[in-house]
C-alpha positions in Angstrom: 15.2 44.4 -2.2 16.1 48.2 -1.0 19.5 47.1 -3.4 17.5 45.2 -6.1 15.1 47.6 -6.4 17.7 50.4 -6.9 19.1 48.3 -9.5 16.2 47.5 -11.5 15.4 51.3 -11.7 19.2 52.6 -12.9 18.9 49.5 -15.1 16.7 52.0 -16.9 18.2 55.1 -16.5 22.1 54.5 -16.9 24.2 52.6 -20.3 24.9 49.1 -19.7 28.5 49.3 -19.2 27.6 51.6 -16.1 24.7 49.2 -14.7 27.3 46.3 -15.0 30.0 48.4 -12.8 27.1 49.0 -10.5 26.2 45.4 -10.3 29.7 44.7 -9.2 30.3 47.2 -6.6 26.9 47.1 -5.1 26.5 43.1 -5.2 27.4 43.3 -1.0 26.2 46.7 0.1 27.1 48.4 3.2 24.3 50.4 5.7 26.2 53.2 4.6 25.5 53.0 0.9 21.7 52.2 1.4 20.3 55.7 2.1 22.5 56.9 -0.6 20.1 54.4 -3.0 16.9 54.7 -2.2 17.2 58.5 -2.5 18.6 57.7 -6.3 15.7 55.1 -6.1 13.4 58.1 -5.7 14.7 60.4 -7.7 14.6 58.3 -11.3 10.7 57.2 -9.6 10.0 61.9 -9.5 12.2 61.7 -13.4 9.9 58.4 -14.8 6.4 58.6 -12.8 4.0 55.7 -12.7 2.3 55.7 -15.7 -0.7 53.6 -15.1 -3.2 52.4 -17.6 -5.4 50.0 -15.3 -7.1 50.8 -12.3 -9.3 48.1 -10.1 -12.5 50.3 -8.3 -15.0 49.0 -6.2 -18.5 50.1 -7.0 -22.2 49.8 -5.2 -25.6 51.0 -5.8 -27.5 52.6 -3.1 -30.2 50.1 -1.4 -33.7 51.0 -1.8 -36.1 52.2 0.5 -38.5 50.8 2.7 -41.8 50.6 1.9 -45.3 51.2 4.1 -47.4 48.4 4.2 -50.1 50.2 6.3 -50.8 53.1 3.9 -49.1 50.8 0.7 -46.1 53.1 0.7 -43.0 52.6 -1.6 -39.6 53.6 -0.6 -37.4 55.2 -3.6 -35.0 53.8 -5.4 -31.5 53.6 -4.7 -29.0 55.7 -6.3 -26.5 54.7 -9.3 -23.2 54.9 -9.8 -21.9 56.2 -13.1 -18.6 56.7 -14.7 -18.4 60.3 -17.1 -15.5 60.8 -18.8 -13.8 64.3 -18.8 -10.8 65.7 -20.3 -7.7 65.9 -19.1 -8.0 63.7 -16.6 -5.6 60.3 -15.5 -6.3 57.2 -13.8 -3.1 58.5 -11.5 -4.8 61.7 -10.5 -8.1 59.1 -10.1 -6.2 56.7 -7.6 -4.6 60.0 -5.7 -8.4 61.8 -4.8 -9.6 58.5 -4.0 -7.0 56.2 -2.5 -10.0 54.2 -1.3 -11.1 53.2 -4.7 -14.8 52.7 -3.1 -18.0 54.7 -4.8 -20.9 54.0 -3.7 -24.8 55.9 -4.6 -27.1 57.2 -1.7 -29.8 54.6 -0.4 -33.7 55.2 -1.0 -35.6 57.4 1.3 -37.8 55.3 3.4 -41.7 55.6 2.8 -43.4 57.6 5.3 -47.0 59.5 6.3 -45.2 63.0 5.0 -44.1 61.4 2.0 -45.6 58.3 0.8 -43.3 57.5 -2.1 -39.7 57.5 -0.7 -37.2 60.0 -3.4 -34.4 58.3 -5.1 -31.1 57.9 -3.2 -28.2 60.4 -4.7 -26.3 58.9 -7.5 -22.5 59.1 -7.8 -20.5 60.3 -10.6 -17.2 59.1 -11.1 -15.1 61.4 -13.6 -13.1 59.1 -15.3 -10.7 59.8 -18.5 -11.7 59.5 -22.3 -10.4 56.2 -23.7 -11.8 53.6 -21.1 -13.2 50.4 -21.2 -14.9 48.9 -18.1 -14.3 45.4 -17.8 -15.6 43.0 -14.4 -12.8 40.9 -12.7 -14.6 37.7 -14.6 -13.5 39.5 -18.0 -16.7 41.2 -19.2 -17.1 43.9 -21.0 -19.6 46.7 -19.5 -18.9 49.4 -22.1 -16.6 52.0 -23.2 -16.1 56.0 -22.6 -14.8 57.0 -26.0 -14.6 60.6 -25.4 -15.4 63.2 -23.2 -19.3 63.4 -21.5 -19.5 59.8 -22.4 -21.3 58.2 -19.6 -21.7 54.4 -18.6 -24.1 53.3 -15.9 -21.5 50.4 -13.6 -23.9 50.0 -11.0 -27.5 50.2 -10.9 -29.4 50.7 -7.6 -32.2 48.5 -5.8 -35.9 49.0 -6.2 -37.9 50.1 -2.8 -40.1 48.4 -1.5 -43.5 48.1 -2.4 -46.5 45.8 -2.5 -44.8 43.6 -5.4 -42.3 43.3 -2.7 -44.6 42.8 0.1 -42.6 46.5 0.9 -39.0 45.3 1.5 -36.6 47.0 -0.6 -33.6 45.4 -2.7 -29.9 46.2 -2.4 -27.5 47.8 -5.3 -25.6 46.1 -7.4 -21.8 45.7 -5.7 -18.6 45.0 -7.4 -15.2 45.4 -8.7 -14.3 46.7 -12.1 -11.1 47.6 -13.9 -10.5 51.1 -15.7 -8.4 49.7 -18.7 -6.9 52.5 -20.4 -5.9 52.4 -24.0 -4.6 55.4 -25.7 -6.4 57.2 -28.4 -3.8 58.7 -31.1 -4.3 58.7 -34.5 -0.5 57.1 -35.3 1.1 54.7 -33.1 4.7 53.7 -33.7 5.3 49.5 -33.5 8.6 48.1 -33.5 11.4 46.3 -31.7 13.1 47.6 -28.7 16.5 50.2 -29.9 14.5 50.7 -33.8 14.3 54.4 -32.7 11.0 55.0 -32.3 11.6 57.3 -29.5 14.4 59.3 -31.6 11.9 59.5 -34.6 8.9 61.0 -32.5 11.0 63.2 -31.3 11.9 64.5 -34.2 9.0 65.0 -35.8 7.0 66.0 -33.1 7.2 68.2 -29.6 7.7 64.9 -27.4 10.2 64.3 -25.4 10.7 61.1 -24.3 13.8 59.2 -23.3 16.6 58.0 -26.0 19.8 56.2 -25.1 21.6 53.5 -27.0 20.3 50.6 -25.2 17.0 48.2 -26.0 14.2 49.1 -23.0 14.8 53.0 -22.9 10.7 53.1 -23.4 9.4 52.2 -20.3 6.0 53.7 -20.6 3.6 55.1 -23.5 4.9 58.9 -24.9 2.3 60.8 -26.5 3.6 63.5 -29.2 1.9 66.1 -31.3 2.6 67.1 -35.1 1.4 70.4 -35.9 1.5 71.3 -39.5 1.2 74.8 -40.8 -2.7 74.8 -41.5 -2.5 74.2 -37.5 -3.9 70.9 -38.4 -2.8 68.4 -35.3 -2.5 64.8 -35.0 -1.1 62.6 -32.2 1.5 59.9 -32.2 1.6 57.1 -30.0 5.0 56.0 -29.4 4.8 52.6 -27.6 7.2 50.4 -25.6 9.1 48.2 -27.4 7.6 44.7 -28.4 9.7 41.7 -28.2 8.8 37.8 -29.2 5.8 36.3 -27.5 4.4 39.5 -27.0 0.7 38.2 -27.5 1.2 35.8 -25.2 1.9 38.9 -22.7 5.9 37.8 -22.7 7.6 41.4 -21.8 4.3 42.5 -20.3 3.5 42.4 -24.0 -0.6 42.5 -23.4 0.6 45.8 -21.4 1.8 47.4 -24.6 -0.1 45.9 -27.5 -3.4 46.9 -26.3 -2.7 50.8 -26.7 -2.1 49.7 -30.7 -6.2 48.8 -30.8 -7.2 52.8 -30.6 -4.6 54.1 -32.4 -6.1 54.8 -36.9 -2.6 54.1 -38.5 0.2 51.8 -37.8 3.5 53.0 -38.3 6.1 49.7 -38.5 9.9 51.4 -37.5 12.3 48.9 -38.1 16.1 49.0 -38.2 17.4 48.7 -42.1 20.3 46.8 -40.3 18.5 44.3 -38.3 18.1 43.8 -35.0 19.2 42.1 -32.0 17.7 41.7 -28.8 20.5 39.8 -26.3 23.3 37.6 -27.2 21.5 35.0 -26.9 18.5 35.6 -28.9 18.7 35.6 -32.8 20.0 38.3 -35.2 17.0 39.5 -37.2 17.0 41.4 -40.5 15.0 44.1 -41.2 13.0 41.9 -43.3 12.3 38.6 -40.5 11.5 42.4 -37.6 8.7 43.1 -40.0 7.3 39.7 -40.7 7.8 38.7 -36.6 5.9 42.3 -36.1 3.0 41.3 -37.9 2.9 38.1 -36.4 2.8 39.3 -33.4 -0.5 41.8 -34.0 -1.7 39.4 -35.5 -1.6 36.9 -32.6 -2.7 39.7 -29.9 -5.9 40.4 -32.1 -6.6 39.3 -35.5 -8.6 42.8 -36.2 -5.4 44.7 -36.2 -4.2 43.3 -39.2 -6.7 45.4 -40.7 -5.3 48.7 -40.0 -3.7 51.1 -42.7 0.0 50.5 -41.9 3.5 52.6 -43.2 6.7 51.1 -43.0 9.7 53.7 -41.8 13.2 52.0 -42.7 15.5 53.5 -40.0 19.1 54.3 -39.9 20.0 55.0 -42.9 22.8 57.0 -41.7 24.6 54.0 -41.2 27.2 52.1 -43.2 25.7 49.6 -45.7 22.3 51.2 -45.2 21.8 51.6 -48.8 22.7 48.1 -49.6 20.4 46.7 -46.6 17.7 48.7 -47.7 17.6 47.7 -51.5 18.1 44.1 -50.0 14.8 44.5 -48.2 12.9 46.3 -51.1 13.6 43.3 -53.0 12.6 40.9 -50.4 9.3 42.6 -49.8 8.0 43.0 -53.1 8.8 39.2 -53.6 8.0 38.2 -50.2 7.1 34.3 -51.4 11.0 33.9 -52.7 11.8 34.1 -49.0 9.3 33.5 -46.4 10.1 29.5 -46.9 13.1 30.2 -45.4 11.6 31.3 -42.2 10.1 28.7 -39.7 6.6 28.3 -40.2 5.8 29.4 -36.6 7.5 32.8 -37.5 4.7 33.9 -40.5 1.4 35.4 -40.4 -1.8 34.7 -42.3 -1.4 37.4 -44.3 1.9 39.3 -45.3 1.7 43.1 -44.4 0.8 45.6 -47.0 2.1 49.0 -46.3 0.6 51.9 -48.0 3.9 53.6 -48.5 7.9 52.9 -47.4 9.6 55.7 -46.1 13.4 55.0 -45.6 14.6 57.7 -42.7 17.1 58.6 -40.4 16.2 60.0 -37.3 18.7 61.2 -36.2 20.2 63.2 -39.4 16.1 64.4 -40.2 16.8 62.7 -43.6 13.0 61.5 -44.7 11.5 62.9 -41.6 9.4 65.9 -43.4 8.1 63.2 -46.3 6.9 61.0 -43.3 5.1 63.7 -41.8 3.3 65.3 -44.9 2.4 61.3 -45.8 0.9 60.9 -42.1 -1.3 63.5 -42.8 -2.2 62.3 -46.4 -2.9 59.2 -45.4 -5.2 60.2 -42.6 -7.1 63.0 -44.1 -8.0 60.0 -46.6 -9.3 58.1 -43.8 -11.1 60.9 -42.4 -12.6 61.1 -46.0 -13.8 57.6 -46.3 -15.3 58.5 -43.0 -17.7 61.3 -43.7 -18.9 59.0 -47.1 -19.4 56.5 -45.4 -21.4 58.1 -42.2 -23.2 60.1 -45.2 -24.6 57.2 -46.8 -25.7 55.6 -43.5 -27.4 58.6 -42.8 -29.5 58.8 -46.8 -30.2 55.1 -46.1 -32.0 56.2 -43.1 -33.7 59.0 -44.7 -35.2 56.3 -47.4 -36.0 54.2 -45.2 -38.0 56.7 -42.8 -40.2 58.0 -45.8 -41.1 54.3 -47.0 
């Protein structure tokens, strides 16, 4: 088991040919080799860490206090459990701080002669990262905490004993909930493995994701920041590469696709030369790659079709890149002439309409400055629309109040 686990980690770290040599030489490890293999696995775990975007916790509201039948006293209500969003907090840190993952509010005080009205139990406040959706085990959404300071009541305390309850208290709510983290970013990079998303993120921001010449180098979402001359900043999320069938959770597709939901702008990144995951999977042209990406997003959640999108055609430094790019542009301008050649299952309900198509090379930097400026332009336009919409709503509310 130790050997298998280590080889899985090495598949992330080493080039493909090195992994094959490792498999050949370690298929029957000697006892003296096992400690070294364990050490290597620990080093890799320290390097990559464990990005956590889902944490299950137990919450319980406090029980109410006993009433005082002879004098008609009422017991105090039990305390409530609240989730409070906080900046610079991660689910990983939350788990390390509270490894038991149980959060219980205080019980209400019993009614007594000196205090006929029992005091309310102490509330329990759990600090969580912003960008959290709170979901029960059966999939019911309790609420979301999108910005620091947001609060959500997740478990109510029981009521205290009173004449209505024959002076007997009730228990507080108790259940398990999932803290489901979805990254909040201005721009989300979407593409199949090895399209060059990590290289592009490195070129346009300060992020330093792992980059190599094999498919699955991004094993966890990476966030980068683009800073402009006027100190305006936008965040860019590099999500692990999708594969065909991601909408059905193939290749842990749901784990990655959910992070797309809260991005304001989608940036499709495709290899101008096309893509093939392995020798057992079909080769896809750049045009087919775009169609498949659109289909995966649509099948996962139809609302994603409404998000503004930009297309970055990467690897323009490769041989024949210009010819492949010209062919792609012709296909995108006249998609109906080419869509009928594709299997019906591949086709999205609506064709993707890109606000802009930018050819670039993340390797040489060609086209990246144009992309950076266009991202700013699109996000500024979206912000202006939101402000105008807010002003219209406020004006409408004011008019209604004056009537």
